A tleap script that builds the chain and sets N, CA, C and O, in Angstrom:
source leaprc.protein.ff14SB
mol = sequence {
  NMET PHE ASN LYS HIE LEU PRO VAL PRO ASP
  ARG LEU SER ARG SER ALA LYS ALA HIE PRO
  GLN GLY VAL ALA LEU SER TRP PHE LYS ASP
  HIE ALA VAL GLU PRO ILE ALA GLN MET ARG
  ASN ILE ALA SER ILE LEU GLU ALA TYR GLY
  THR SER THR GLU MET ILE TRP THR GLU ARG
  PRO GLY TYR ILE VAL TYR GLU GLY ALA PHE
  GLN ILE ALA ALA GLU PRO PHE ALA ASP THR
  PRO CTHR
}
set mol.1.N position { 1.745 -83.118 -11.140 }
set mol.1.CA position { 0.645 -84.011 -11.527 }
set mol.1.C position { 0.960 -84.858 -12.225 }
set mol.1.O position { 0.299 -85.361 -13.134 }
set mol.2.N position { 2.807 -85.306 -11.612 }
set mol.2.CA position { 3.163 -86.604 -12.127 }
set mol.2.C position { 2.471 -87.997 -10.933 }
set mol.2.O position { 2.197 -89.161 -11.227 }
set mol.3.N position { 2.402 -87.550 -10.075 }
set mol.3.CA position { 2.293 -88.983 -9.217 }
set mol.3.C position { 0.815 -88.522 -8.318 }
set mol.3.O position { 0.634 -88.630 -7.105 }
set mol.4.N position { -0.179 -87.958 -9.410 }
set mol.4.CA position { -1.465 -87.934 -9.105 }
set mol.4.C position { -2.025 -88.825 -10.331 }
set mol.4.O position { -3.087 -89.445 -10.280 }
set mol.5.N position { -1.418 -88.805 -11.104 }
set mol.5.CA position { -1.705 -89.747 -12.823 }
set mol.5.C position { -0.556 -90.722 -12.750 }
set mol.5.O position { -0.803 -91.911 -12.550 }
set mol.6.N position { 0.137 -90.486 -12.833 }
set mol.6.CA position { 1.363 -91.861 -12.227 }
set mol.6.C position { 1.614 -92.485 -10.981 }
set mol.6.O position { 1.627 -91.728 -10.010 }
set mol.7.N position { 1.834 -93.789 -10.765 }
set mol.7.CA position { 2.179 -95.475 -9.831 }
set mol.7.C position { 3.674 -94.940 -9.794 }
set mol.7.O position { 4.449 -95.311 -10.675 }
set mol.8.N position { 4.212 -93.835 -8.517 }
set mol.8.CA position { 4.830 -94.124 -8.458 }
set mol.8.C position { 5.881 -95.532 -8.145 }
set mol.8.O position { 5.553 -95.968 -7.041 }
set mol.9.N position { 6.756 -96.180 -8.605 }
set mol.9.CA position { 7.419 -97.519 -8.256 }
set mol.9.C position { 7.415 -98.115 -7.435 }
set mol.9.O position { 8.190 -97.667 -6.590 }
set mol.10.N position { 6.809 -99.211 -7.060 }
set mol.10.CA position { 7.569 -100.079 -5.661 }
set mol.10.C position { 8.996 -99.882 -5.637 }
set mol.10.O position { 9.479 -99.483 -4.577 }
set mol.11.N position { 9.691 -100.074 -6.538 }
set mol.11.CA position { 10.864 -100.874 -6.001 }
set mol.11.C position { 11.981 -99.584 -7.103 }
set mol.11.O position { 11.940 -98.734 -7.992 }
set mol.12.N position { 12.685 -100.173 -6.344 }
set mol.12.CA position { 14.011 -99.609 -7.434 }
set mol.12.C position { 15.783 -100.245 -7.461 }
set mol.12.O position { 16.931 -99.810 -7.553 }
set mol.13.N position { 15.199 -101.273 -7.344 }
set mol.13.CA position { 16.288 -101.761 -7.237 }
set mol.13.C position { 16.304 -103.545 -7.701 }
set mol.13.O position { 15.086 -103.716 -7.669 }
set mol.14.N position { 16.693 -104.479 -7.969 }
set mol.14.CA position { 16.523 -105.482 -8.386 }
set mol.14.C position { 17.102 -106.100 -7.051 }
set mol.14.O position { 16.925 -107.294 -7.292 }
set mol.15.N position { 17.785 -106.041 -5.569 }
set mol.15.CA position { 18.724 -106.584 -4.811 }
set mol.15.C position { 16.616 -107.393 -3.828 }
set mol.15.O position { 15.407 -107.175 -3.919 }
set mol.16.N position { 17.488 -108.192 -3.146 }
set mol.16.CA position { 16.393 -108.217 -2.129 }
set mol.16.C position { 16.616 -107.909 -1.011 }
set mol.16.O position { 15.750 -108.182 -0.180 }
set mol.17.N position { 18.215 -107.030 -0.444 }
set mol.17.CA position { 17.955 -106.923 0.378 }
set mol.17.C position { 16.902 -105.840 1.167 }
set mol.17.O position { 16.203 -105.148 0.428 }
set mol.18.N position { 16.767 -105.674 2.586 }
set mol.18.CA position { 16.357 -104.456 3.524 }
set mol.18.C position { 15.958 -103.793 3.102 }
set mol.18.O position { 14.785 -103.584 2.792 }
set mol.19.N position { 17.016 -103.171 2.950 }
set mol.19.CA position { 16.603 -101.438 2.744 }
set mol.19.C position { 18.017 -101.223 1.373 }
set mol.19.O position { 19.185 -100.919 1.614 }
set mol.20.N position { 17.226 -101.577 -0.421 }
set mol.20.CA position { 18.335 -101.696 -1.208 }
set mol.20.C position { 18.953 -100.427 -1.603 }
set mol.20.O position { 19.107 -100.358 -0.384 }
set mol.21.N position { 19.441 -99.395 -2.065 }
set mol.21.CA position { 19.893 -98.455 -2.089 }
set mol.21.C position { 19.521 -98.728 -3.931 }
set mol.21.O position { 19.731 -99.532 -4.838 }
set mol.22.N position { 18.787 -97.328 -3.619 }
set mol.22.CA position { 17.790 -97.641 -4.985 }
set mol.22.C position { 19.383 -97.208 -6.843 }
set mol.22.O position { 20.551 -96.829 -6.925 }
set mol.23.N position { 18.522 -97.526 -7.594 }
set mol.23.CA position { 20.108 -97.246 -8.561 }
set mol.23.C position { 19.364 -97.463 -9.991 }
set mol.23.O position { 20.282 -97.392 -10.807 }
set mol.24.N position { 18.220 -97.680 -10.652 }
set mol.24.CA position { 16.977 -98.319 -10.865 }
set mol.24.C position { 16.807 -96.482 -12.024 }
set mol.24.O position { 16.810 -95.552 -11.216 }
set mol.25.N position { 16.695 -95.995 -13.366 }
set mol.25.CA position { 16.062 -95.054 -13.702 }
set mol.25.C position { 15.102 -95.458 -13.693 }
set mol.25.O position { 14.753 -96.615 -13.459 }
set mol.26.N position { 14.342 -94.325 -14.019 }
set mol.26.CA position { 12.245 -93.777 -14.439 }
set mol.26.C position { 13.212 -93.817 -16.299 }
set mol.26.O position { 14.320 -93.517 -16.744 }
set mol.27.N position { 11.617 -94.506 -16.919 }
set mol.27.CA position { 11.419 -94.294 -18.167 }
set mol.27.C position { 10.524 -94.144 -18.736 }
set mol.27.O position { 9.706 -95.036 -18.510 }
set mol.28.N position { 10.097 -93.197 -19.642 }
set mol.28.CA position { 8.775 -92.947 -20.186 }
set mol.28.C position { 8.542 -93.849 -21.391 }
set mol.28.O position { 9.448 -93.913 -22.222 }
set mol.29.N position { 7.377 -94.585 -21.587 }
set mol.29.CA position { 7.158 -95.423 -22.947 }
set mol.29.C position { 6.928 -94.766 -24.051 }
set mol.29.O position { 6.218 -93.762 -23.984 }
set mol.30.N position { 7.500 -95.204 -25.364 }
set mol.30.CA position { 6.676 -94.643 -26.405 }
set mol.30.C position { 5.350 -93.598 -26.075 }
set mol.30.O position { 5.025 -92.421 -26.227 }
set mol.31.N position { 4.910 -94.675 -25.605 }
set mol.31.CA position { 3.286 -94.469 -26.523 }
set mol.31.C position { 2.613 -93.500 -24.609 }
set mol.31.O position { 1.556 -93.469 -23.978 }
set mol.32.N position { 3.147 -93.276 -24.546 }
set mol.32.CA position { 3.449 -92.049 -22.834 }
set mol.32.C position { 3.350 -90.914 -23.764 }
set mol.32.O position { 4.494 -90.546 -24.029 }
set mol.33.N position { 1.998 -89.826 -24.697 }
set mol.33.CA position { 2.355 -88.828 -25.431 }
set mol.33.C position { 1.674 -87.886 -24.529 }
set mol.33.O position { 1.888 -86.687 -24.708 }
set mol.34.N position { 0.658 -88.364 -23.313 }
set mol.34.CA position { 0.630 -86.955 -22.209 }
set mol.34.C position { 1.695 -86.449 -20.727 }
set mol.34.O position { 1.860 -85.344 -20.212 }
set mol.35.N position { 2.341 -88.000 -20.343 }
set mol.35.CA position { 3.564 -87.464 -19.756 }
set mol.35.C position { 4.583 -86.612 -20.303 }
set mol.35.O position { 4.989 -85.515 -19.918 }
set mol.36.N position { 4.935 -87.370 -21.330 }
set mol.36.CA position { 6.175 -86.951 -22.557 }
set mol.36.C position { 5.504 -85.229 -22.640 }
set mol.36.O position { 6.039 -84.431 -21.871 }
set mol.37.N position { 4.747 -84.875 -23.247 }
set mol.37.CA position { 4.178 -83.237 -23.551 }
set mol.37.C position { 4.047 -82.463 -22.304 }
set mol.37.O position { 4.472 -81.308 -22.301 }
set mol.38.N position { 3.532 -82.940 -21.287 }
set mol.38.CA position { 4.566 -82.452 -19.947 }
set mol.38.C position { 6.123 -82.328 -19.824 }
set mol.38.O position { 6.775 -81.287 -19.911 }
set mol.39.N position { 6.638 -83.724 -19.583 }
set mol.39.CA position { 8.281 -83.064 -19.757 }
set mol.39.C position { 8.609 -82.168 -20.254 }
set mol.39.O position { 9.196 -81.294 -19.617 }
set mol.40.N position { 8.308 -82.029 -21.816 }
set mol.40.CA position { 8.168 -81.377 -22.638 }
set mol.40.C position { 8.050 -79.685 -22.490 }
set mol.40.O position { 8.516 -78.749 -23.140 }
set mol.41.N position { 7.269 -79.781 -21.413 }
set mol.41.CA position { 6.773 -78.004 -21.022 }
set mol.41.C position { 7.217 -78.220 -20.068 }
set mol.41.O position { 6.332 -77.620 -19.458 }
set mol.42.N position { 8.105 -78.706 -18.980 }
set mol.42.CA position { 8.673 -78.430 -17.779 }
set mol.42.C position { 10.337 -78.825 -18.499 }
set mol.42.O position { 11.272 -78.841 -17.699 }
set mol.43.N position { 10.534 -79.024 -19.476 }
set mol.43.CA position { 11.830 -78.484 -20.168 }
set mol.43.C position { 12.542 -77.520 -20.225 }
set mol.43.O position { 13.655 -77.050 -19.988 }
set mol.44.N position { 11.040 -77.274 -20.819 }
set mol.44.CA position { 10.765 -75.356 -21.894 }
set mol.44.C position { 11.424 -74.424 -21.175 }
set mol.44.O position { 12.442 -73.779 -21.429 }
set mol.45.N position { 10.345 -74.451 -19.781 }
set mol.45.CA position { 10.788 -73.989 -18.651 }
set mol.45.C position { 12.294 -74.278 -17.998 }
set mol.45.O position { 12.991 -73.266 -18.073 }
set mol.46.N position { 12.748 -75.042 -17.577 }
set mol.46.CA position { 13.836 -75.303 -16.833 }
set mol.46.C position { 14.732 -74.220 -18.655 }
set mol.46.O position { 15.016 -73.023 -18.625 }
set mol.47.N position { 14.913 -75.030 -19.755 }
set mol.47.CA position { 15.507 -73.998 -20.423 }
set mol.47.C position { 15.559 -72.404 -20.872 }
set mol.47.O position { 16.347 -71.672 -21.471 }
set mol.48.N position { 14.176 -72.284 -20.193 }
set mol.48.CA position { 14.053 -70.440 -20.226 }
set mol.48.C position { 14.355 -70.575 -19.091 }
set mol.48.O position { 13.242 -71.023 -18.816 }
set mol.49.N position { 15.068 -70.608 -17.764 }
set mol.49.CA position { 16.061 -70.132 -16.984 }
set mol.49.C position { 16.979 -70.134 -16.912 }
set mol.49.O position { 17.585 -69.714 -15.925 }
set mol.50.N position { 17.508 -70.617 -17.945 }
set mol.50.CA position { 19.149 -71.606 -18.318 }
set mol.50.C position { 20.110 -73.056 -17.923 }
set mol.50.O position { 21.282 -73.406 -18.067 }
set mol.51.N position { 19.053 -73.541 -17.439 }
set mol.51.CA position { 19.344 -74.914 -17.510 }
set mol.51.C position { 18.732 -75.957 -18.837 }
set mol.51.O position { 17.555 -76.246 -19.049 }
set mol.52.N position { 19.912 -76.375 -19.589 }
set mol.52.CA position { 19.921 -76.895 -20.260 }
set mol.52.C position { 19.059 -78.527 -20.124 }
set mol.52.O position { 18.846 -79.046 -19.028 }
set mol.53.N position { 18.606 -79.215 -21.570 }
set mol.53.CA position { 17.759 -80.039 -20.727 }
set mol.53.C position { 18.314 -80.966 -22.327 }
set mol.53.O position { 18.673 -80.447 -23.383 }
set mol.54.N position { 18.195 -82.657 -21.946 }
set mol.54.CA position { 18.477 -83.212 -22.922 }
set mol.54.C position { 17.635 -84.495 -23.161 }
set mol.54.O position { 18.095 -85.516 -22.649 }
set mol.55.N position { 16.138 -84.637 -24.059 }
set mol.55.CA position { 15.815 -86.490 -24.161 }
set mol.55.C position { 16.541 -87.411 -24.690 }
set mol.55.O position { 17.389 -87.222 -25.562 }
set mol.56.N position { 16.174 -88.716 -24.067 }
set mol.56.CA position { 17.396 -89.358 -24.412 }
set mol.56.C position { 16.273 -90.402 -23.905 }
set mol.56.O position { 15.489 -90.335 -22.958 }
set mol.57.N position { 16.488 -91.389 -24.888 }
set mol.57.CA position { 16.033 -92.836 -25.356 }
set mol.57.C position { 16.588 -93.861 -25.390 }
set mol.57.O position { 17.804 -93.815 -25.204 }
set mol.58.N position { 16.143 -94.795 -25.563 }
set mol.58.CA position { 17.249 -96.077 -25.804 }
set mol.58.C position { 15.844 -97.021 -25.672 }
set mol.58.O position { 14.685 -96.867 -25.286 }
set mol.59.N position { 16.942 -98.421 -26.411 }
set mol.59.CA position { 15.598 -99.859 -26.819 }
set mol.59.C position { 16.231 -100.694 -26.065 }
set mol.59.O position { 16.108 -101.906 -26.245 }
set mol.60.N position { 17.332 -99.972 -24.702 }
set mol.60.CA position { 17.975 -101.256 -23.764 }
set mol.60.C position { 18.299 -100.673 -22.655 }
set mol.60.O position { 19.488 -100.495 -22.390 }
set mol.61.N position { 17.072 -100.180 -21.613 }
set mol.61.CA position { 17.041 -99.610 -20.811 }
set mol.61.C position { 18.008 -99.659 -19.275 }
set mol.61.O position { 18.582 -98.912 -18.483 }
set mol.62.N position { 17.610 -101.555 -19.612 }
set mol.62.CA position { 18.681 -102.405 -18.150 }
set mol.62.C position { 17.264 -103.080 -17.810 }
set mol.62.O position { 16.187 -103.199 -18.393 }
set mol.63.N position { 17.771 -103.436 -16.652 }
set mol.63.CA position { 17.342 -104.638 -15.999 }
set mol.63.C position { 15.487 -104.172 -15.224 }
set mol.63.O position { 15.211 -103.830 -14.074 }
set mol.64.N position { 14.959 -104.281 -15.924 }
set mol.64.CA position { 12.804 -103.590 -15.443 }
set mol.64.C position { 13.351 -104.130 -14.615 }
set mol.64.O position { 14.208 -105.012 -14.644 }
set mol.65.N position { 12.513 -103.232 -13.240 }
set mol.65.CA position { 12.625 -103.762 -11.834 }
set mol.65.C position { 10.947 -103.312 -11.341 }
set mol.65.O position { 10.271 -103.571 -10.346 }
set mol.66.N position { 10.749 -102.652 -12.381 }
set mol.66.CA position { 9.263 -101.925 -12.247 }
set mol.66.C position { 8.623 -101.597 -13.584 }
set mol.66.O position { 9.235 -100.807 -14.302 }
set mol.67.N position { 7.036 -102.289 -14.174 }
set mol.67.CA position { 6.875 -101.732 -14.861 }
set mol.67.C position { 5.644 -101.631 -15.077 }
set mol.67.O position { 4.883 -102.581 -15.260 }
set mol.68.N position { 5.153 -99.672 -15.070 }
set mol.68.CA position { 3.217 -99.893 -15.110 }
set mol.68.C position { 2.896 -99.270 -16.618 }
set mol.68.O position { 3.895 -99.157 -17.328 }
set mol.69.N position { 1.642 -98.856 -17.193 }
set mol.69.CA position { 1.912 -98.627 -18.023 }
set mol.69.C position { 1.517 -97.764 -18.972 }
set mol.69.O position { 0.596 -97.698 -19.786 }
set mol.70.N position { 2.570 -97.033 -18.621 }
set mol.70.CA position { 3.220 -95.428 -19.078 }
set mol.70.C position { 4.371 -95.577 -19.075 }
set mol.70.O position { 5.093 -94.933 -19.836 }
set mol.71.N position { 5.075 -96.922 -17.774 }
set mol.71.CA position { 6.588 -95.716 -17.681 }
set mol.71.C position { 7.322 -96.958 -16.949 }
set mol.71.O position { 6.717 -97.636 -16.119 }
set mol.72.N position { 8.706 -97.219 -17.322 }
set mol.72.CA position { 9.308 -98.020 -16.044 }
set mol.72.C position { 10.961 -97.868 -15.296 }
set mol.72.O position { 11.581 -96.867 -14.937 }
set mol.73.N position { 11.098 -98.445 -15.284 }
set mol.73.CA position { 11.968 -98.087 -14.519 }
set mol.73.C position { 13.217 -99.766 -13.734 }
set mol.73.O position { 13.094 -100.781 -13.049 }
set mol.74.N position { 14.474 -98.831 -14.638 }
set mol.74.CA position { 15.752 -100.194 -14.959 }
set mol.74.C position { 16.605 -99.974 -14.275 }
set mol.74.O position { 16.394 -98.982 -13.578 }
set mol.75.N position { 17.909 -100.635 -14.055 }
set mol.75.CA position { 18.899 -100.446 -13.788 }
set mol.75.C position { 19.077 -100.814 -14.542 }
set mol.75.O position { 18.558 -101.756 -15.140 }
set mol.76.N position { 20.617 -99.595 -14.955 }
set mol.76.CA position { 20.967 -99.400 -16.744 }
set mol.76.C position { 21.369 -100.215 -17.046 }
set mol.76.O position { 20.834 -100.990 -16.254 }
set mol.77.N position { 22.264 -101.081 -17.918 }
set mol.77.CA position { 23.534 -102.047 -18.698 }
set mol.77.C position { 24.248 -100.663 -18.227 }
set mol.77.O position { 23.832 -99.533 -17.972 }
set mol.78.N position { 25.654 -101.358 -18.237 }
set mol.78.CA position { 27.025 -100.990 -18.663 }
set mol.78.C position { 26.548 -99.551 -20.017 }
set mol.78.O position { 26.869 -98.369 -19.884 }
set mol.79.N position { 25.755 -100.125 -21.197 }
set mol.79.CA position { 26.174 -98.743 -22.376 }
set mol.79.C position { 24.055 -98.316 -22.500 }
set mol.79.O position { 23.437 -98.347 -23.564 }
set mol.80.N position { 23.318 -97.918 -20.894 }
set mol.80.CA position { 22.250 -97.884 -21.270 }
set mol.80.C position { 23.013 -96.193 -21.057 }
set mol.80.O position { 23.869 -95.870 -20.233 }
set mol.81.N position { 22.097 -95.013 -22.506 }
set mol.81.CA position { 22.535 -93.836 -22.099 }
set mol.81.C position { 22.002 -93.295 -20.864 }
set mol.81.O position { 20.873 -93.691 -20.571 }
set mol.82.N position { 22.557 -92.486 -20.083 }
set mol.82.CA position { 22.550 -91.343 -19.195 }
set mol.82.C position { 22.363 -90.180 -18.816 }
set mol.82.O position { 22.665 -89.848 -17.670 }
savepdb mol mol.pdb
quit
């Protein structure tokens, strides 16, 4: 579902090397109401089967390497929650 409605980031690293290691974390923007609701549904299913989940948010996600309408990917700062 997410792949159908959200673009896949074209990069996950600030590195310009040929095969950089993907180190970025993906975050939903606060106005991504529908994708966040879907993630909450997935979290409910996981928790029903004994896998705990936690929603985290930050105003400092890190060095942004990708930005779309509803999401970003960022290499985290040292103090970015993960």
